C-alpha positions in Angstrom: -18.0 -15.1 25.4 -16.1 -17.8 23.6 -12.4 -18.0 24.0 -10.1 -18.9 21.2 -8.4 -22.3 21.1 -4.7 -22.5 20.8 -5.0 -23.5 17.2 -7.3 -20.5 16.4 -4.9 -18.2 18.1 -2.0 -19.6 16.2 -3.9 -19.4 12.9 -4.7 -15.7 13.6 -1.0 -15.0 14.3 0.0 -16.8 11.1 -2.6 -14.8 9.1 -1.4 -11.5 10.5 2.2 -12.4 9.6 1.1 -13.4 6.1 -0.6 -10.1 5.6 2.5 -8.3 6.8 4.6 -10.2 4.2 2.0 -9.3 1.6 2.5 -5.6 2.4 6.2 -6.1 2.3 6.0 -7.5 -1.2 3.8 -4.7 -2.3 6.4 -2.1 -1.1 9.2 -4.1 -2.6 7.5 -4.2 -6.0 6.8 -0.5 -5.8 10.4 0.2 -5.0 11.5 -2.0 -7.9 10.6 0.7 -10.4 6.9 0.0 -9.8 6.8 -3.6 -11.1 3.2 -3.5 -12.4 2.9 -7.3 -12.9 4.2 -8.0 -9.4 1.9 -5.4 -7.8 -1.2 -6.5 -9.7 -0.6 -10.1 -8.6 -1.1 -9.0 -5.0 -4.7 -7.9 -5.6 -8.0 -9.7 -6.0 -9.5 -9.7 -9.5 -12.1 -7.0 -8.5 -9.8 -5.0 -6.1 -9.8 -1.2 -5.7 -6.7 0.9 -5.4 -7.7 4.5 -4.4 -5.2 7.2 -3.7 -7.7 10.1 -4.0 -6.1 12.9 -6.1 -3.5 10.5 -7.4 -6.1 8.2 -9.0 -8.6 5.5 -8.3 -8.4 2.1 -10.1 -10.9 -0.7 -10.1 -10.0 -4.2 -11.0 -6.6 -6.0 -11.2 -6.0 -5.0 -14.8 -6.7 -1.3 -14.1 -4.3 -1.4 -11.2 -1.7 -3.1 -13.4 -2.1 -0.4 -16.1 -1.8 2.4 -13.6 1.4 1.1 -12.2 2.8 0.5 -15.7 2.7 4.3 -16.2 4.1 5.2 -12.7 7.8 4.9 -13.6 7.1 7.6 -16.3 6.4 10.0 -13.4 8.4 8.6 -10.4 12.0 7.7 -10.9 12.8 6.8 -7.3 10.8 5.8 -4.3 11.3 4.0 -1.0 8.1 2.9 0.7 8.7 2.8 4.5 5.6 1.4 6.2 5.1 1.2 9.9 2.6 1.1 12.8 0.6 -1.8 11.3 -2.7 -2.7 12.9 -4.2 -5.9 11.4 -7.5 -7.6 12.4 -8.4 -10.9 11.0 -12.0 -12.3 10.8 -11.9 -15.7 9.1 -11.1 -15.3 5.4 -11.2 -11.5 5.5 -9.1 -8.9 7.4 -8.5 -5.2 7.6 -5.3 -3.3 8.2 -3.8 0.1 8.5 -0.2 1.3 8.0 1.6 4.6 8.0 3.8 5.4 5.0 6.9 7.7 4.9 8.3 7.9 1.4 11.2 9.8 0.0 10.7 10.0 -3.8 11.9 11.7 -7.0 9.6 13.0 -9.7 11.1 12.3 -13.0 10.0 15.4 -15.0 11.8 17.9 -12.9 14.2 15.5 -11.1 12.5 16.9 -7.9 12.9 15.2 -4.6 9.8 15.1 -2.4 8.7 13.7 1.0 5.4 11.9 1.1 3.4 10.9 4.2 0.3 8.8 3.9 -1.9 6.3 5.6 -3.0 3.0 4.0 -6.4 1.6 5.0 -6.8 -1.9 3.5 -9.1 -4.8 3.3 -7.8 -8.3 2.5 -9.3 -11.5 1.4 -8.0 -15.1 1.6 -8.4 -16.7 -1.8 -7.2 -20.2 -2.5 -5.2 -20.2 0.7 -3.4 -16.9 0.0 -4.0 -13.4 1.3 -4.6 -10.7 -1.3 -5.4 -7.0 -1.1 -9.0 -6.3 -2.0 -9.3 -2.6 -1.2 -6.4 -0.2 -0.8 -7.0 3.4 0.2 -4.0 5.7 0.3 -4.8 8.8 2.3 -2.1 11.3 1.5 -1.4 13.5 4.5 1.6 15.5 3.2 3.7 16.0 0.1 6.5 18.5 0.3 9.8 19.3 -1.4 12.9 17.6 0.1 14.9 20.8 0.3 12.3 22.9 2.1 10.2 20.3 3.9 6.7 20.5 5.1 7.2 23.4 7.4 8.2 25.8 4.6 6.4 24.5 1.5 3.4 22.2 1.2 2.8 20.8 -2.2 -0.4 19.3 -0.8 -1.8 18.8 2.6 -4.9 16.7 3.1 
């Protein structure tokens, strides 16, 4: 069993931190009225963004187009991610995060709670980490005023 050198350990820690900052930027762009160009720039050219019943988009341009339309449906969102687990293997990595998101749907001005899990694959391209595959597994969506205990919009 080979042991990591100090340089390899340091590189792994730097890579993990770079991926955490990548996720931070993703959330910040989402919370900035779903800045489609900013979000798309965080993905590889042939990336996949898959949120199950909320849509699946393949390729950076399809992801950009999806997020261009998102402000028409969601007027407010705060992406709070936690419990990150990131494993780096050379120029690829995988990570998972939990999402807790208060949000407002534009059409009814309806406040909702969203809970989900992100499972992601990352690739290092030209020295920068990008999202290659993002799966959003929605676990709960409920109205703010009633909460998950009284009314479940969706439960997966």
